[in-house]
C-alpha positions in Angstrom: 87.1 107.7 122.7 84.2 105.4 123.0 81.7 104.7 125.7 81.9 101.9 128.3 78.8 100.5 130.1 78.9 100.0 133.8 77.0 97.3 135.7 73.9 99.5 135.9 73.9 100.0 132.1 74.6 103.7 132.2 77.0 105.1 129.7 80.4 106.0 131.2 83.3 107.6 129.4 85.7 104.9 128.1 89.2 104.8 129.6 92.4 103.2 128.3 91.7 100.3 130.6 88.5 99.5 128.7 90.5 98.6 125.6 92.6 95.6 124.9 96.1 95.6 123.3 94.5 94.5 120.1 92.1 97.5 120.1 95.0 99.7 120.8 97.0 98.3 117.8 94.3 99.4 115.4 94.0 102.8 117.1 97.8 103.2 116.9 97.8 102.2 113.2 95.0 104.7 112.4 97.1 107.4 114.1 100.2 106.4 112.2 98.2 106.2 108.9 96.9 109.8 109.5 100.6 110.8 109.5 101.1 109.0 106.1 102.9 105.8 107.4 102.5 103.3 104.6 103.4 100.4 106.8 100.4 101.4 109.0 98.2 101.3 105.9 99.4 97.8 105.2 98.9 96.7 108.8 95.3 98.0 108.7 94.7 96.1 105.5 95.9 92.9 107.2 93.8 93.6 110.3 90.6 94.2 108.3 91.2 91.4 105.8 91.7 88.8 108.6 89.5 90.2 111.3 92.5 90.4 113.7 93.9 92.9 116.2 90.4 93.9 117.3 89.2 94.8 113.8 86.2 93.1 112.3 86.7 91.4 109.0 85.7 94.0 106.4 87.0 93.4 102.9 86.1 96.9 101.7 88.2 98.5 104.4 91.0 96.0 103.8 91.0 96.8 100.1 91.1 100.5 100.9 94.1 100.2 103.1 96.0 97.8 100.8 95.3 100.2 98.0 96.6 103.2 100.0 99.7 101.1 100.9 100.3 100.2 97.3 100.0 103.8 96.1 102.5 104.7 98.8 105.0 102.2 97.4 104.5 99.2 99.8 105.2 96.4 97.3 103.4 93.5 99.1 100.2 95.5 99.2 99.5 95.0 95.5 99.4 91.2 96.0 97.2 91.5 99.1 94.8 93.9 97.4 94.4 91.5 94.5 93.7 88.6 96.8 91.1 90.5 98.8 89.5 91.7 95.5 89.0 88.1 94.4 86.4 87.8 97.2 84.7 91.1 96.5 82.0 92.2 94.1 82.6 95.0 91.6 80.4 97.3 93.7 82.5 96.6 96.8 85.7 97.3 95.0 84.3 100.5 93.7 83.3 101.5 97.3 86.8 100.6 98.5 88.4 102.8 95.8 86.0 105.7 96.7 87.0 105.4 100.3 90.7 105.4 99.4 90.3 108.5 97.3 88.4 110.2 100.2 91.3 109.4 102.5 93.9 110.8 100.1 91.8 114.0 99.5 91.5 114.5 103.3 95.2 113.9 103.8 96.0 116.4 101.0 93.8 119.0 102.6 95.5 118.6 106.0 98.9 118.9 104.3 98.0 122.2 102.6 
């Protein structure tokens, strides 16, 4: 997990109580995504594209997750990926695609 800071500013191991329900949503989606859940891919895309559920707004990550959802057959992801791409540079889109390929390659290695 992460690290929580106490009143004396010493690092303490983070506990579940240190995280909000929004933080847990992203963590749960990441766990489901690791199992290949395409709806979790889509939910992560939404969270990163809107900066909701404890995620920061990150269009590269949003594009990556929408791309993975689209590849997995989640129909609405294509539209969302295109909308996010409208606000991105070519370099950012390239980075998002690279991250999506890395995720797929890592997933394929785990499955083998």
